N, C-alpha and C positions, 0 to 999 in steps of 0.2 A: 259565336258567329262573328266573323270579321265585319267591321263597320265599312260602309261605302262612303267615300267622300266625292262630292260633285264640284264643290267650289275650291276646297283646299287641296289642289293637285299641284304637282311639280310644274307643269307648264304655266298654270295660272300664277303661281308664286314667282316664277321667273319674269313674268310680264309686269309685275308691280314696279312702280316708280317710287321715288322718295316720298314718305309720308302715307302711302297707301297701305291698306290692311285687308286681310281676309279672315273671316271667322266662321268656324263650323264645328259643331259637336263639342263645344267647350274649349276648342283650341284656336288661338289667335296668332296670326303671322303678320308682322309689320316690317316693311322695308325702310331702313333708316337713311338718313341723309348721306352717310358714308357708303351706302350700297350694301350694307350688311343686312341680315334678316334676323329678327328676334321672335322666338316662339314663347308664348305664355299660355297658361291654362286658367280658366275661370269656371268653376263648377260648384254645385251644391252637393255636400256629402253629409248625411245624417242631420240635415237642417242647418248645416254650417257652410258658409261661403269660403271656398278655397281658391285663392288667387295667387299664382306663383309664376315667376319667370323660369322657364325650363332651360333656356340657353340660346346661344347665338349660332347662326348658320356657319360663320367663319370658324367656330370651334368644333364643327362637325355635328351639331345638333340637327335632328331631322324630325319630321312629323311623327314617325314611328316611335321615337323616344318620348315625344309628348304624349302619345297614346299610352305608352308603357307607364309613364308617370301617373296618368289618371287611373289606370288599372291598379297600380300599386296602392294609391291612396284609398281606393274603394275596397281593395282586399284587406288592407290594414284596418279599415273601419269595420269590416264585417267579421274579421277573425281576431281582433285585438283581444288578447287574453285578459286585459285589465277591465274589459267591459262585461265580463261574465257576471251572472247573478252573485249576490253578496256572499253566499255560503260557498261559492266555488272559485273564488278569486285565487289566482296563482301569484305568489310573490315574485316580483321581477328582480333578479339579482343584479348587482352593479355590473358584473361582467356582460350580461345580456343587454342591459340598458345601454352600456357604452357602445356595443356593436350596433344596436338599433339606432342610437343617437347619430353615429357617424353615417349610417346608411340614409337616414332621413335628411340629414344636413346636405348630403351629396345630391339627393333628389331636389332639394329646395335651392340648390346653388349657394350653400353656406360658404362663408369666407374662412381663410386660414385653416383649411381642412388638414393639410399636411402636418402642421405643428400640433393641432388638436389630437390627431391620431397618434403622433409620436409621444406626447405627454401622457395620453391614456395608456398606451401599450407599454411604455417604459416604466411608469411609476404608479399611476392611479389604479389601474386594473390589477397589477400584482399585489397591491396593498389591500384594496377593498374586496377583490375577488368575488366570491359568491354571497357576500353580505346582501340581504335584501335592500334595494334602493331606499325604500321608505323607512328602514330601520337604522340608517346611518345617523349617528349622533354627533353633537359637537365634541364630545370626548374622543370619538374616533378620528375626527379631523385634526384635533390637537395632537393625537398620537402620530398621525401621518406627518404633520409638520415637524415634530421632534425627530422622527426617523429620517426624514429627508434632510434636515439640518445637520444631522450627525454623519450621514453617509457622503462619500465623494460625489461631486457633480459629474455625472457621466459625460455630459456634453463638453464641459470644460476640460476634463481629464483626457478625453479622446482627442481634443484639439491639440493639447500640449504634446501628447505622445506622437501624433502624426507629424507635427512640426519638427520635433526632435529627430524623427526618422528621416524626414525628407530634406531638411536643410541643415542638419547637423548642429543645431543650437541647443544649449543646455537649459532646460526649464528651471525657473526659480523654485518650483515645488512640483513633485510628481503627482500630487492629488490635491484637490481643494474641496472644501465643504460646499454643498449647494447653497448659493447665496439667497438672501431674502427675496430679491427680485425674481430669481428663477422659480422659487417655490410659489411666489405670488402668481406667476403666469400659469402654473399648474392648478392653483386654487381657482383661478379665473375660469379655466375649462370646467372644473367641477361645478362651479356656480352656474355656468351657462347650461350644463347638462341638467342640473336641478330645475332651472327655469323652463327649459324646453320640455322636460318631463311633466311639469305642472301644466304647461300649455297644451301638451298632447294628451293629457288625461291619464298618464301612467301613475301619477300620485295625486293625492288629494290636497297636500300642503307641503311646504318646504320642509325637508327632513331635518335640517339643522342650519344655524347661522354660521357663516364662514367669516372668521376673523383673519385678515391678512396682516402680514408683517409690515411694520413701518420701514420703508426703504431709506437709504442714506440721504445725503444732502442734495442729491439730484445733479451733481456735477457731471458734465458730459465732456468726454474727450474729443477734441477736434484738432485739425491741423492748421498751422499758420500758413500764410501765403507763401513763405519761403519753403516750408515743408511740402506744400502742395507741388511747388515747382520741382523739387528734388524727386518726389515720387513720380511725377509725370515723365521726367527724364529717364528714370530707371525703367518705367513701363515701356518707353520707346525702345530701349535696348533689350527688352525681353524677347526670347525666342517664341513666345506665344503671341500670335498676331491679333488675338482678341483682347488682350489685357489692356493695351493703351486705349482702344475705343471704349472698353467697359469703364475704365476709370474716368475718362473725359465725359462720358454720358452720365455716370453716376454723380459726379461732382456738379455737372452743369444742369442737372434736373432735380437733385435731391431724392431721386427715386430709390426704392428699396432694391436690394440685390435681386430678389426673384422677379421683380417688375422689370428691371433692366434686361436681364437675360432672356425674358419671355417676350420682348418686343418683336412684333411682326412688321415686316417691311411695309405692308399695306396700311399699317396704322400710324405711319409717320407722314405728317403733312408739313413739308418744308415751306410751303407758301403761307399757310396760316400759323406757322410756328407752334405746332401742337403735336403731341403724341397721345393717341387714344390708348388707355389702359382698361381693358375689359374686366380684369379680375384683380383690382387693387384691394389692399387690406381693409380700407374703409369704404369700399364700394367702387364701382367703375367710375372713371373720371377722365378728363382731358388734362394732360400735363403740358403746361406752357414751356417753351424752350427759347433760347436766345437765337438771334439771327446767325451768330458765329457757329453755334452748335448745329443749326440747321444746315449750314453750308458744309460743315464737316461730315454730317451724317449723309448728305446727298452724295458726296464724293466716296464715302465708305460703302454705301449701298451700291453705287455704280460699279465698284470693284469686286463685289460678291459674285459668286457663281450664279449664273442665270437659273431661275426656277426655284431657288430656295426661298421659302416664305419667311424665314427668320433673320433677324439682325445678327444673331450669334448662333449660326447653325452648327449642329453636331450630329451627323448621320448615325453615329454609334449610340446616341442617347435614345431612350424610349420615346421621349417627348419630341425628338427631332431638333432640339436646341440645347445649348450648353446649360447645365443646371448648377455647376460649381466651378469656380475659378480660383479656389483657395491656394493651391500650390504655387502657381506663378505669382500670385499677389503677395504671398509671404516673401518670396525671393526678392521681389521688387522693393518691398518695405525694408528689408535688410540692406539691399544695395543702396537705398536712399539714406541709410544711417538712422533708421527709425526702429522702434521697439515693436516686434510683431506680437508681443503679449498685450500691447495697448492699442496698436493700430490694426484694426480688423476691417473687413469689407464694409460693415455698417458704419464705420468711422467716416466714410465718404459722405454718407447722408447727413450725419451730424455736422460735418464740416461745412457742407453747402448751406444748411439751414442757419448755422451759427453766423456765417458770413453775410447772409441775407439780413439777419437782425442787426449785425454790427454796421452794415451799410446804411442803416436808418430806414429800412423798409418797414412799414407798419405791420403789426402782427396779423390782422385779418388777411392781408395780402400774402404774408409768409405762409399762413395756414392754407390759402388757396393753392400756392405753389407746391407746398410739401405734401398736401393730401392728408393732413391730420384731421381727426374727427372734431376736436375741440380746441379752443384758444388756450385752455389750461395746459395742454400738451405742448403748445408752442412757447408758452411763457417761460418754460424751463431754459430755453436758449437765450433768454434776455439777460441772464446773469453770468454768462460764461466769461465776459470781459467787460469791465466797467468803462472802458475808454469811450465807447459811443454814448453811454449815459452821461459822462462828464461833458462831452462835446454838446449834448443837448442842453445841459444846464448852462453852459457858457453862452449858447444862443439865446436862452431864456433871459439870462442876465443882461445881455446887450440890448434885448428888446425892452425889458422892463426898466432897467437903469434904477433899481431900488437902492437908495443910499442907506 
């Protein structure tokens, strides 16, 4: 029987002003300061409090989806196979666990779903297959690491072959082994799946301890000021009208590729010098921008076709916005006299963060700008060039005058 809502109706939700909320039957709707609406649910299931953010109105989330989310939680609780009496438990295979894991993460609004799905489907599920989740051992994981280390890296190999085909450059090597960092990202997904399976009651304890590879010296490739200037000039000459705005925005914000391409026009506040990122890797956040970039974006947005909600629109894309700008970026890199095997789109983020550090900006502030989760992740950038450290020591010497 369909539920009847008296308070949480569309007319009432439209009337809400900033900070006001409506709550009914476990669903809460809040109007934010930006004018967006956020749906959350807060219910009791099997004596356990479930409190989740379902989504934002600007992303297409509706009350109906919030109702479906609640119904799914209650259905899972009622029919969960792992809650059967002891003698009738059905072993959950890794393949089935992976599918349920992705489904529940999507309902919960989990982060980085695209890459989690890719790593599971390309590597983890083909290896572990129908092995019961609770029966995976440390030996199994070591075998997985060995196999992945010996086989070519699909992502790296694909990228090289496409570059060769598109821009006519000869790769240094046609295939490369999966690097420790690549395998560690896959092991991180496996570890997260184990943790969530334990939280959701699918297993009684962690199946195995996961030992990750020790990664290299942590050196990060970035562009010098002169190289940045050459790349920007090459982007201006590109026949792709989105390339130059993309590079300028990525360098000026240190935002990730997916974050930049998914910017909505309504989320740019040129007055407050902010860009709202609703689905960042480390959680939703506000991205500070410079006054210069704000002026540039204001002019760029004004020149876009009226009615498009995206900063980088692509009518042919399922999402409505550009999701990849690799081909024109590679051409611009080559035109700038740079190596496309070293300078990739993520290099723009590395470059921006490295120059923030070298400019003497304190690391907590850099963390706030870059959107990293921890200071430890930012500290890697402090060792890319010792010049700013030496300048700090010279200032220290002048102040202390220690003979």
